[in-house]
C-alpha positions in Angstrom: 101.4 174.5 61.8 103.2 177.7 62.5 104.1 179.3 65.8 101.6 182.1 65.1 98.7 179.6 65.0 99.5 178.4 68.5 97.7 179.7 71.6 100.1 181.8 73.8 99.8 179.2 76.5 100.9 176.5 74.1 103.8 178.6 72.9 104.7 179.0 76.6 105.1 175.2 77.2 107.2 174.9 74.1 109.5 177.6 75.4 109.6 176.0 78.8 110.5 172.6 77.3 113.2 174.2 75.1 114.7 175.9 78.2 114.8 172.7 80.1 116.6 170.9 77.3 119.2 173.7 77.0 119.7 174.3 80.7 120.2 170.6 81.5 122.1 169.7 78.3 119.8 166.7 77.6 118.4 165.3 74.4 114.8 166.3 75.1 112.9 168.9 77.1 109.2 168.6 77.9 106.5 170.6 79.6 102.9 169.8 80.4 100.1 172.0 81.6 97.5 170.7 84.0 93.8 171.5 84.4 94.5 174.5 86.6 97.1 176.0 84.3 100.1 174.9 86.3 103.1 173.7 84.3 105.6 171.0 85.0 108.9 171.0 83.1 111.5 168.2 82.8 114.4 166.9 80.8 115.5 163.4 79.9 116.5 161.3 82.9 119.3 158.9 82.0 120.7 157.2 85.0 122.2 153.8 85.1 119.2 152.5 87.1 116.5 154.8 85.7 115.7 156.0 82.2 112.7 158.3 81.4 111.9 160.5 78.5 111.4 164.1 79.2 107.7 163.9 78.6 107.2 160.9 80.9 109.2 162.7 83.6 107.0 165.8 83.2 103.8 163.7 83.4 105.2 162.0 86.5 105.9 165.4 88.1 102.3 166.5 87.4 100.9 163.4 88.9 103.2 163.6 92.0 102.0 167.2 92.4 98.3 166.3 92.4 97.3 167.1 88.8 94.0 165.5 87.9 94.2 166.1 84.1 96.4 167.6 81.4 95.4 170.3 79.0 98.5 170.1 76.7 102.0 168.7 76.4 105.1 169.8 74.5 108.4 168.1 73.6 111.5 169.8 72.2 113.8 167.3 70.5 115.8 166.5 67.4 113.6 163.4 66.9 111.0 163.4 64.2 108.3 161.8 66.3 106.9 161.4 69.8 107.2 157.8 70.9 103.9 155.9 71.6 105.0 155.3 75.2 105.3 159.1 75.8 101.9 159.8 74.2 100.4 157.0 76.3 101.6 158.7 79.5 99.9 161.9 78.4 96.8 160.0 77.5 96.6 158.3 80.9 96.3 161.6 82.6 94.8 163.9 80.0 92.8 161.6 77.7 93.2 160.7 74.0 92.4 164.2 72.7 95.1 166.0 74.7 97.4 167.9 72.2 101.1 167.0 72.2 103.2 169.6 70.4 106.6 168.5 68.9 109.1 171.2 68.3 112.7 171.2 67.1 115.7 172.3 69.2 115.2 175.9 68.1 111.6 175.8 69.4 110.0 175.8 66.0 106.8 173.7 66.1 106.9 170.7 63.8 103.7 168.9 64.5 100.6 168.8 66.7 99.6 165.3 67.6 97.0 163.9 70.1 97.8 161.6 73.0 95.6 159.2 71.1 
């Protein structure tokens, strides 16, 4: 997969996820797009009493804002994979075929998965 093979809206959520990661100085940034095209952007939450990945935080923000479904999700991270628990959160709202894009810290896409 190359960045040129991605839809412009998918490139946009990768860019938003990368920006959240950089702006907040966190290990991961994530963004999700709901059924209306609205986007929700988040970084890793690492408090003493609450730890959430960036992707689970973005999904929670979408749910809290009234999203009924997800069209796509993106994670920007140094990690080589998207954890099953993160993909499960996307699946709960978007279904098993929802694409999850994984990109490196520079925003270069590495993989397209499904929420599965």
